[in-house]
TIVEX-442410 format. One record per residue: residue in three letters; x, y, z of N, C-alpha, C in turn. Coordinates in pm, whole numbers, padded with zeros to 5 digits, always signed. Layout:
<sites>
ALAXYZXYZXYZ;...
</sites>
This chain:
<sites>
MET+03782-07775+02593+03821-07835+02509+03802-07799+02340;ALA+03619-07768+02365+03577-07756+02224+03646-07575+02174;THR+03693-07505+02283+03688-07365+02240+03868-07388+02206;LEU+03925-07498+02248+04058-07478+02200+04091-07570+02063;THR+04016-07637+02037+03977-07685+01883+03938-07620+01809;ASN+03840-07523+01836+03773-07370+01735+03906-07284+01723;ALA+04000-07285+01801+04092-07160+01818+04162-07167+01661;PRO+04227-07279+01592+04270-07236+01465+04145-07209+01370;ALA+04051-07263+01362+03956-07177+01247+03932-07051+01291;LEU+03902-07021+01423+03853-06876+01455+03978-06773+01404;ARG+04106-06825+01441+04278-06771+01369+04201-06735+01220;ARG+04158-06829+01145+04173-06823+01015+04061-06727+00950;LYS+03967-06732+01021+03842-06640+00999+03871-06538+01026;ALA+03960-06509+01094+03969-06341+01181+04078-06314+01056;ARG+04198-06395+01007+04286-06354+00881+04226-06345+00780;ARG+04085-06409+00741+04035-06365+00613+03989-06272+00634;GLU+03894-06227+00752+03842-06086+00747+03939-05946+00740;ARG+04061-05979+00818+04156-05865+00814+04185-05858+00608;LEU+04200-05942+00550+04264-05954+00421+04132-05895+00320;ARG+04029-05963+00354+03903-05879+00274+03906-05735+00302;THR+03879-05693+00416+03885-05576+00474+03997-05491+00416;LEU+04092-05516+00390+04273-05468+00311+04223-05501+00163;GLY+04157-05591+00115+04142-05586-00022+04024-05447-00050;PHE+03936-05440+00014+03863-05312-00001+03872-05184+00002;LEU+03996-05197+00113+04075-05035+00142+04170-05010+00030;SER+04226-05136-00040+04368-05154-00130+04340-05034-00160;PRO+04256-04987-00273+04274-04875-00405+04314-04747-00303;TRP+04211-04728-00188+04237-04618-00139+04373-04614-00057;LEU+04401-04735-00010+04563-04699+00026+04666-04672-00052;VAL+04687-04788-00191+04712-04769-00284+04754-04559-00332;GLY+04600-04534-00351+04595-04379-00376+04665-04278-00272;PHE+04624-04368-00179+04714-04293-00069+04811-04254-00022;THR+04907-04367-00094+05072-04409-00080+05111-04341-00208;VAL+05045-04369-00322+05130-04287-00428+05070-04159-00434;PHE+05042-04096-00426+04969-03933-00454+04985-03862-00344;PHE+05031-03905-00187+05006-03862-00078+05154-03864+00004;GLY+05127-04009+00033+05258-04069+00149+05385-04054+00078;TYR+05419-04069-00036+05555-04075-00102+05591-03941-00148;PRO+05516-03837-00201+05537-03730-00205+05556-03647-00101;LEU+05472-03607+00020+05496-03567+00122+05630-03612+00156;ILE+05663-03772+00164+05802-03805+00233+05945-03746+00124;ALA+05859-03767+00002+06008-03720-00097+06047-03582-00074;THR+05909-03472-00044+05910-03330-00012+06030-03380+00078;VAL+05970-03393+00199+06076-03374+00368+06225-03414+00294;TYR+06239-03502+00229+06397-03582+00216+06428-03464+00087;PHE+06360-03387+00010+06454-03293-00087+06483-03176+00016;SER+06383-03091+00136+06414-03000+00178+06514-02990+00273;PHE+06614-03116+00279+06748-03104+00323+06854-03138+00241;MET+06796-03131+00089+06931-03145-00016+06929-03023-00098;HIS+07054-03003-00126+07070-02923-00250+07046-03018-00381;TYR+06963-03014-00444+06901-03085-00562+06874-02997-00697;ASN+06933-02949-00825+06901-02925-00925+06801-02996-01062;GLN+06802-03095-01020+06719-03224-01097+06805-03254-01241;ILE+06910-03225-01176+07026-03319-01315+07161-03367-01253;GLU+07182-03288-01147+07280-03366-01046+07244-03430-00917;ALA+07332-03525-00903+07270-03662-00768+07250-03544-00651;PRO+07147-03570-00584+07133-03462-00473+07257-03498-00352;THR+07245-03376-00264+07352-03338-00171+07305-03291-00044;PHE+07304-03357+00078+07283-03315+00182+07329-03184+00222;VAL+07276-03134+00246+07272-02952+00253+07213-02918+00417;GLY+07163-03026+00507+07086-02960+00615+06967-02890+00646;LEU+06991-02767+00730+06895-02672+00748+06903-02546+00674;ARG+06993-02570+00543+07072-02430+00446+06930-02434+00392;ASN+06869-02488+00344+06749-02456+00209+06609-02405+00324;TRP+06608-02432+00472+06493-02370+00538+06549-02253+00572;ARG+06718-02213+00580+06702-02077+00665+06723-01993+00559;TYR+06758-02001+00405+06747-01956+00294+06624-01926+00284;VAL+06520-01986+00295+06409-01946+00275+06325-01871+00375;LEU+06316-01897+00520+06284-01818+00615+06355-01672+00661;GLU+06489-01705+00579+06569-01576+00630+06621-01475+00544;GLN+06625-01583+00432+06675-01448+00308+06611-01451+00187;MET+06501-01494+00163+06454-01495+00055+06320-01375+00062;PRO+06390-01267-00057+06326-01146-00006+06138-01183-00049;LEU+06111-01263-00185+05956-01269-00161+05898-01354-00114;PHE+05943-01441-00052+05877-01567+00085+05743-01451+00129;GLY+05819-01369+00213+05715-01243+00270+05587-01193+00208;PRO+05658-01163+00073+05510-01097-00006+05441-01212-00052;ALA+05458-01329-00089+05388-01401-00115+05295-01487-00041;LEU+05375-01512+00133+05269-01557+00225+05207-01474+00288;TRP+05211-01316+00225+05098-01239+00282+05009-01219+00182;ASN+05015-01215+00031+04925-01255-00078+04855-01332-00052;THR+04899-01446+00009+04831-01596-00003+04761-01570+00120;LEU+04770-01554+00194+04668-01547+00313+04582-01466+00338;TRP+04608-01342+00260+04494-01231+00258+04418-01288+00125;LEU+04425-01379+00023+04341-01447-00090+04269-01517+00027;VAL+04311-01591+00127+04269-01714+00193+04152-01614+00262;VAL+04196-01532+00363+04059-01463+00433+03972-01374+00377;VAL+04002-01343+00263+03888-01244+00221+03810-01329+00075;MET+03862-01379-00002+03842-01451-00102+03748-01533-00029;VAL+03765-01670+00043+03718-01767+00089+03578-01691+00177;ALA+03599-01580+00235+03456-01544+00322+03389-01462+00219;LEU+03428-01383+00143+03317-01340+00030+03267-01411-00064;ARG+03342-01563-00083+03280-01647-00200+03171-01699-00095;VAL+03178-01746+00023+03118-01804+00111+02972-01689+00128;VAL+03005-01605+00175+02894-01508+00206+02780-01468+00065;PHE+02902-01444-00034+02787-01466-00200+02748-01591-00188;GLY+02803-01731-00212+02758-01791-00265+02639-01839-00135;LEU+02626-01796-00064+02528-01825+00059+02393-01781+00003;GLY+02438-01601-00036+02320-01484-00080+02242-01532-00178;ILE+02331-01575-00259+02284-01625-00427+02151-01774-00421;GLY+02203-01843-00319+02180-01933-00280+02017-01939-00245;LEU+02010-01827-00125+01897-01804-00087+01785-01723-00158;LEU+01834-01613-00262+01785-01577-00384+01685-01671-00450;VAL+01795-01752-00506+01749-01850-00587+01612-01915-00503;THR+01635-01958-00432+01535-02094-00354+01413-01987-00302;LYS+01418-01849-00307+01301-01772-00295+01220-01710-00366;VAL+01303-01760-00534+01230-01713-00625+01162-01804-00686;LYS+00999-01735-00770+00848-01817-00726+00921-01894-00900;SER+00911-01801-00958+00927-01826-01100+01064-01821-01174;GLY+01127-01910-01251+01237-01867-01370+01344-01916-01315;VAL+01295-01997-01215+01420-02099-01085+01569-02165-01208;GLY+01482-02205-01334+01592-02300-01377+01689-02205-01427;PHE+01627-02080-01486+01737-01994-01544+01796-01934-01475;PHE+01753-01895-01387+01860-01843-01252+01990-01899-01201;ARG+01908-02069-01180+02059-02118-01142+02122-02196-01237;THR+02050-02159-01380+02186-02212-01516+02285-02046-01535;ALA+02208-01917-01506+02294-01818-01539+02418-01823-01427;PHE+02376-01815-01301+02476-01828-01230+02558-01923-01198;TYR+02556-02033-01276+02585-02152-01220+02742-02165-01380;LEU+02683-02108-01483+02719-02161-01586+02888-02084-01584;PRO+02928-01977-01551+03046-01852-01551+03130-01952-01464;TYR+03075-02065-01359+03189-02191-01317+03252-02290-01419;LEU+03180-02295-01502+03245-02389-01564+03331-02345-01692;ALA+03341-02228-01658+03436-02168-01784+03602-02271-01723;PRO+03673-02227-01822+03799-02312-01765+03845-02204-01732;PRO+03968-02217-01602+04024-02078-01574+04105-02005-01662;VAL+04180-02073-01704+04246-01963-01808+04174-01866-01875;ALA+04052-01937-01973+04002-01849-02089+03910-01779-01964;ALA+03845-01810-01844+03757-01691-01767+03867-01591-01733;THR+03973-01595-01696+04094-01520-01651+04124-01420-01782;VAL+04133-01485-01875+04154-01386-01979+04040-01344-02062;ALA+03918-01367-02033+03813-01273-02081+03804-01170-01959;PHE+03819-01190-01836+03804-01082-01734+03928-00978-01727;VAL+04033-01030-01756+04114-00921-01767+04110-00820-01864;PHE+04055-00864-01992+04054-00801-02125+03948-00715-02050;LEU+03800-00753-02000+03666-00646-01945+03742-00530-01868;LEU+03836-00566-01775+03873-00468-01669+03997-00400-01767;ASN+04041-00446-01836+04166-00336-01909+04125-00224-01899;PRO+04202-00095-01867+04207+00023-01824+04194+00118-01941;GLY+04274+00042-02007+04265+00139-02144+04188+00071-02223;THR+04113-00041-02281+04048-00052-02387+03917-00154-02286;GLY+03929-00214-02200+03823-00268-02110+03716-00215-02118;PRO+03532-00240-02146+03415-00206-02164+03394-00173-01977;VAL+03440-00244-01903+03424-00212-01759+03422-00046-01695;ASN+03579-00052-01752+03588+00091-01714+03523+00214-01787;ASP+03475+00182-01921+03426+00266-01989+03296+00283-01959;ILE+03232+00200-01947+03093+00196-01866+03097+00327-01739;LEU+03188+00299-01641+03261+00348-01500+03226+00501-01521;GLY+03332+00494-01680+03350+00675-01672+03254+00768-01734;SER+03146+00661-01817+03074+00759-01882+02979+00786-01767;ILE+02945+00728-01630+02843+00785-01515+02937+00866-01431;GLY+03043+00887-01501+03172+00997-01376+03209+00915-01297;ILE+03219+00768-01280+03322+00725-01149+03437+00694-01193;HIS+03542+00701-01122+03690+00700-01173+03751+00597-01158;ALA+03763+00482-01264+03763+00364-01272+03933+00339-01251;PRO+03940+00242-01124+04032+00187-01097+04155+00114-01216;ASN+04244+00078-01211+04357+00036-01319+04353-00083-01304;TRP+04281-00157-01201+04272-00358-01176+04403-00398-01181;PHE+04399-00466-01269+04519-00553-01259+04652-00512-01322;ASN+04635-00356-01334+04770-00314-01360+04822-00227-01162;ASP+04711-00241-01155+04749-00126-01004+04751-00197-00850;PRO+04861-00215-00820+04913-00278-00713+04807-00309-00586;ALA+04713-00176-00575+04654-00218-00448+04475-00251-00503;TRP+04459-00293-00634+04373-00339-00679+04420-00496-00755;ALA+04533-00516-00777+04522-00642-00820+04436-00734-00734;LYS+04477-00777-00599+04426-00899-00571+04253-00892-00567;PRO+04199-00734-00509+04056-00717-00539+03974-00810-00645;SER+04109-00732-00772+04066-00803-00918+04040-00952-00968;LEU+04107-01010-00827+04108-01154-00861+04005-01238-00757;VAL+03988-01144-00630+03851-01210-00598+03694-01134-00706;LEU+03744-01043-00727+03621-01016-00818+03589-01125-00929;LEU+03677-01176-00958+03692-01326-01072+03659-01432-00996;SER+03693-01462-00878+03631-01582-00790+03511-01557-00778;LEU+03428-01448-00741+03327-01423-00725+03217-01437-00840;TRP+03295-01444-00950+03182-01454-01109+03164-01549-01125;GLY+03282-01661-01083+03219-01819-01074+03176-01908-00938;ILE+03084-01783-00876+03047-01864-00779+02961-01973-00800;GLY+02899-01976-00893+02796-02131-00901+02833-02275-00858;ASP+02961-02312-00816+02986-02421-00746+02929-02418-00563;LEU+02948-02293-00519+02923-02258-00381+02742-02238-00394;MET+02681-02175-00474+02594-02162-00512+02468-02317-00522;VAL+02494-02395-00561+02404-02537-00562+02450-02594-00472;ILE+02563-02570-00390+02590-02642-00258+02493-02594-00117;PHE+02491-02452-00161+02366-02401-00020+02305-02440-00096;MET+02228-02414-00245+02090-02449-00217+02053-02544-00207;ALA+02155-02709-00204+02081-02830-00185+02079-02802-00016;ALA+02181-02761+00060+02174-02770+00167+02050-02643+00276;LEU+01980-02528+00168+01884-02488+00201+01759-02544+00176;LEU+01765-02629+00081+01619-02705+00053+01608-02841+00149;ASP+01701-02842+00179+01752-02978+00313+01658-02941+00455;VAL+01633-02820+00450+01592-02790+00591+01447-02831+00604;PRO+01400-02868+00710+01268-02896+00735+01186-02836+00701;LYS+01092-02818+00616+00983-02708+00627+00906-02699+00705;GLU+00877-02801+00827+00833-02818+00957+00877-02698+01045;GLN+00986-02698+01054+01062-02595+01170+01041-02429+01102;TYR+01037-02453+00997+00950-02302+00968+00819-02241+00990;GLU+00741-02386+01009+00661-02343+01013+00625-02327+01195;ALA+00664-02369+01246+00657-02386+01352+00712-02285+01433;ALA+00829-02206+01361+00882-02037+01367+00785-01977+01367;GLU+00702-01993+01267+00593-01858+01222+00495-01873+01304;LEU+00480-01975+01384+00339-01981+01480+00425-01905+01589;ASP+00550-01932+01629+00578-01802+01727+00610-01717+01664;GLY+00563-01685+01579+00587-01505+01588+00737-01458+01473;ALA+00790-01565+01443+00922-01528+01444+00963-01516+01317;GLY+01054-01362+01259+01053-01296+01108+01168-01381+01028;ALA+01212-01282+00962+01243-01320+00845+01416-01374+00861;PHE+01448-01261+00953+01603-01290+01023+01596-01402+01138;HIS+01496-01436+01242+01498-01485+01329+01463-01627+01305;LYS+01409-01654+01171+01422-01787+01120+01558-01791+01041;PHE+01602-01730+00988+01711-01781+00944+01834-01774+01049;ARG+01824-01729+01134+01918-01691+01289+01937-01867+01324;TYR+01771-01894+01364+01731-02004+01451+01650-02133+01362;VAL+01691-02136+01266+01610-02250+01218+01740-02284+01041;THR+01744-02230+00999+01818-02222+00885+01964-02245+00904;TRP+02012-02147+00957+02193-02147+01034+02203-02269+01096;PRO+02161-02337+01155+02210-02424+01276+02192-02545+01134;SER+02100-02557+01063+02115-02696+00997+02186-02651+00875;ILE+02233-02597+00827+02363-02535+00692+02485-02524+00725;THR+02484-02537+00905+02627-02499+00962+02708-02593+00883;PRO+02698-02715+00917+02783-02845+00857+02849-02797+00725;ILE+02746-02748+00619+02785-02672+00486+02848-02560+00468;VAL+02866-02477+00590+02916-02393+00558+03095-02438+00587;MET+03075-02502+00694+03197-02540+00757+03280-02586+00634;PHE+03228-02693+00566+03277-02754+00427+03321-02673+00297;ALA+03230-02566+00330+03275-02509+00198+03395-02394+00262;VAL+03407-02368+00417+03526-02274+00413+03638-02369+00424;VAL+03646-02511+00467+03768-02521+00451+03825-02624+00325;THR+03722-02650+00225+03762-02662+00091+03799-02529+00037;GLY+03744-02425+00069+03796-02330+00025+03925-02259+00080;VAL+03938-02277+00216+04099-02257+00239+04206-02325+00148;VAL+04180-02454+00149+04263-02541+00085+04306-02533-00047;GLN+04167-02494-00122+04204-02455-00240+04238-02307-00257;THR+04234-02223-00214+04276-02111-00217+04441-02080-00171;MET+04481-02147-00086+04607-02207-00024+04730-02281-00162;GLN+04623-02311-00288+04708-02331-00379+04672-02263-00526;TYR+04680-02139-00496+04584-02047-00580+04691-02054-00657;TYR+04710-02018-00809+04806-02036-00931+04770-02031-01051;THR+04666-02046-01114+04633-02054-01213+04620-01903-01276;GLN+04528-01860-01214+04429-01707-01220+04528-01656-01191;ALA+04601-01633-01061+04704-01495-01048+04800-01494-01157;LEU+04874-01618-01195+04972-01612-01307+04894-01563-01455;VAL+04789-01589-01479+04775-01572-01615+04716-01425-01615;ALA+04653-01400-01547+04607-01240-01494+04729-01146-01486;GLY+04845-01198-01422+04957-01113-01418+05070-01112-01545;LYS+05058-01211-01629+05120-01223-01738+05035-01128-01857;LEU+04915-01108-01878+04840-01043-01921+04835-00926-01924;ALA+04837-00872-01786+04806-00717-01756+04966-00690-01771;SER+05035-00718-01756+05202-00712-01789+05230-00638-01957;GLY+05155-00723-02037+05169-00701-02148+05256-00714-02220;VAL+05364-00822-02145+05457-00872-02204+05421-00976-02292;SER+05551-00986-02411+05517-01106-02516+05609-01209-02427;VAL+05534-01345-02409+05603-01440-02423+05631-01535-02504;GLY+05744-01625-02563+05744-01683-02678+05801-01814-02571;PRO+05827-01943-02695+05897-02050-02620+06055-02051-02549;GLY+06060-02094-02479+06173-02103-02356+06170-01996-02249;SER+06085-01907-02221+06060-01741-02209+06037-01772-02044;VAL+06105-01697-01951+06057-01718-01857+05975-01623-01784;ILE+05859-01643-01742+05764-01589-01681+05757-01549-01531;GLN+05816-01396-01500+05825-01335-01356+05671-01299-01305;PRO+05679-01373-01211+05515-01397-01123+05487-01266-01046;GLY+05356-01268-01050+05338-01174-00940+05309-00990-00982;TYR+05305-00985-01125+05250-00860-01146+05132-00774-01119;PRO+05147-00647-01060+05224-00581-01057+05297-00573-00920;ASP+05429-00517-00889+05523-00531-00802+05449-00665-00685;HIS+05465-00764-00734+05474-00883-00677+05327-00876-00577;SER+05248-00802-00643+05089-00814-00571+05014-00957-00589;THR+05052-00977-00703+04939-01122-00749+05089-01217-00705;LEU+05147-01229-00671+05252-01382-00627+05180-01414-00531;THR+05184-01549-00506+05111-01625-00442+05256-01763-00411;VAL+05238-01870-00286+05327-01928-00280+05349-02060-00369;PRO+05241-02093-00436+05214-02182-00534+05331-02102-00660;GLN+05320-02003-00687+05354-01948-00801+05515-01959-00765;LEU+05545-01911-00607+05718-01902-00592+05745-02079-00618;VAL+05677-02155-00589+05734-02276-00560+05717-02348-00696;TYR+05658-02264-00779+05693-02390-00946+05809-02258-00995;SER+05827-02130-00998+05959-02032-01017+06122-02104-00970;LEU+06103-02148-00853+06222-02202-00788+06249-02342-00801;GLY+06099-02403-00833+06163-02566-00877+06191-02596-01009;PHE+06106-02514-01115+06114-02513-01252+06159-02449-01306;GLN+06162-02313-01273+06256-02214-01339+06384-02187-01314;ASN+06399-02210-01154+06560-02175-01114+06632-02317-01048;PHE+06541-02463-01076+06585-02575-01043+06616-02554-00920;ASN+06580-02529-00794+06631-02478-00664+06531-02595-00611;THR+06513-02720-00611+06445-02779-00575+06426-02772-00419;GLY+06520-02816-00351+06533-02841-00192+06437-02681-00123;ALA+06484-02562-00207+06377-02458-00104+06270-02491-00223;ALA+06217-02514-00304+06067-02527-00339+06008-02660-00220;CYS+06079-02705-00202+06027-02821-00088+06025-02771+00057;VAL+06087-02679+00060+06070-02605+00168+05944-02518+00170;LEU+05926-02433+00051+05796-02369+00064+05657-02435+00083;SER+05684-02571+00008+05585-02642-00021+05553-02692+00111;LEU+05637-02747+00241+05582-02793+00325+05561-02707+00392;VAL+05639-02544+00412+05534-02449+00538+05413-02419+00478;LEU+05379-02443+00329+05215-02392+00249+05158-02541+00321;PHE+05187-02616+00329+05097-02753+00354+05095-02758+00536;ALA+05165-02715+00632+05203-02657+00785+05091-02600+00797;ILE+05082-02463+00724+04998-02388+00738+04832-02398+00720;ALA+04808-02487+00583+04692-02545+00563+04669-02650+00687;MET+04710-02703+00678+04691-02840+00805+04657-02746+00953;ALA+04719-02658+00967+04663-02571+01124+04555-02487+01087;VAL+04503-02442+00996+04434-02331+00960+04323-02462+00968;THR+04337-02601+00863+04188-02659+00880+04135-02740+01070;THR+04254-02766+01076+04253-02853+01240+04187-02721+01324;LEU+04250-02594+01351+04168-02484+01383+04010-02476+01384;LEU+03980-02478+01198+03841-02473+01166+03765-02579+01232;MET+03787-02724+01215+03740-02820+01249+03717-02838+01423;ARG+03820-02806+01494+03841-02815+01625+03683-02670+01667;LYS+03729-02555+01622+03598-02464+01606+03473-02550+01591;ARG+03461-02567+01531+03281-02689+01504+03269-02750+01554;ALA+03381-02839+01644+03395-02918+01743+03322-02876+01883;GLY+03404-02741+01878+03334-02688+02006+03184-02599+01985;LEU+03151-02554+01872+03016-02512+01905+02916-02654+01878;LEU+02961-02773+01831+02914-02878+01850+02844-02933+01996;SER+02946-02928+02045+02956-02973+02227+02879-02842+02273;ALA+02887-02716+02247+02832-02633+02320+02685-02641+02289;ASP+02620-02667+02186+02492-02715+02127+02464-02821+02234;ASP+02515-02924+02250+02474-03052+02299+02430-02977+02435;
</sites>
């Protein structure tokens, strides 16, 4: 009888607990719904519609999907450039960020100077940093080619050469490596010194200490850097667009339409193509299809990386 008597009170308490939990979760739930859930649903909806942002959308079925996947000539180059940047840029940024972090943590004096010197380029606005980099690498007036020529090295055309345009963007990203350097420095300084001392007692050298002490401790941070790097590079837009525009030398005034991808579509990425389709050609349906393809690829790569990480952890256990 006591249990039956207390049942309504227990239900009210459980209801209050649920409401309290929802109250604490409400900022996240609102943000997720407004900034992710609704845009994703709207993108899927418009991918099956003909919509020019002026007239009412009309249902066209899979026509937008067939156009993007089968008929759009720039989809292949844009996807290839994006995946190339994901593989090369993310890998080199992780390697260089970790390497610089290791060097700075080993410096005995002047740590603050080196940390500041490597981190400052990351604070530069993307547009300003790209403008400065294109100026430095200008094949005609840039100081980099002048220096290389003075020592007998045949300098490339950098952003004006389709073969060197993407590597030039990679160099730009490595110049602003300060964010990863700081993250890796924090991870490296957090490795217990007792483990290094035990490894030294066992006769381990520098390589073996890194392989068996440092690397297992910082693997989660490396995975974090890789996953976030993949997601960010999948959205690569500003630097490629600004670099291509400046390198082309075309003066763009008010109302002009910028054709991205100079030279020869070598710097064209999927986000640039999304913007060009959606806001320059007003083909919202095709732009939504491209966005969903990019989202699916990013989710697949991230899931693969996380499953790989989970497999490594289970193997270690």
